[in-house]
N, C-alpha and C positions, 0 to 999 in steps of 0.2 A: 504457556506464558514465557515471554522472553526474559532473559537475565536482567536486562536494563528496563526499569519501569517506564522510562520515557519512550521506549520503543513500543511498549504495550499501549501507551496513551496515543502515540502517533497512529498506530494501527486502528484504534477505535475512532480517532478523528477522521482518518481516511475513509473508513466504512460509512460513517455518518455523512460525510460530504458526498460520497458517491451515491448514497441513497437519495439525496436531495438534488443531485445535479447529473442525472443519467444522460441528459442531452449533451453535456459537455465532455464527459469522460466516463468510461466504464472499465471493468476489469480487463476486457478484451483489448481496448485501446491502450491501456497501461502496459499490458503484456507485450504488445507489439512495440511500443515506445522503448521498453527496456530489454527487449530481446529474450523474454521469458515466456513460458507457456501460461495460459490463463489459469490452468490448474495450480501451478506453482504460486501465482499471484493470489489466488483464492486461499490456498492452504496457508500462505504467509499472513494474509490479512486476518484470517480466522484463528491464527495462532496454533494451527495444527502442525505446522512445520516451524520449528524455532531454531533452525541452524544459523550459523554466521551469515550464510548467503541470504537467508530469509530476512534476517535483521538488517543487512545491508540494503536489500531491496526495499524494505519498508522505509528506511531513512531516505533513500533516493527518491522514492515516490512522494514522500512528504515534502521533500525539498522542491521537487518539480512542481507539485500542486501549490505550494506556498509561493514560489516565484511567479508562476503563471496566473493563478487565480486568487492569491492572497488568503489562503485558508489559515 
């Protein structure tokens, strides 16, 4: 679990959105977009890695998806 509850909520929202929109984005495409490994994206989304870098990545992914797809 992340320290900030809002980041936990964003991670859950991203996972739910990805599950329903695989044709638009997936963990691999997000990893390439943000210059991270797919493993790091997966660990961050599943809250297995809760470092500052993971929290920053979740916030950046959420902002990107919100701006591009209005999630």
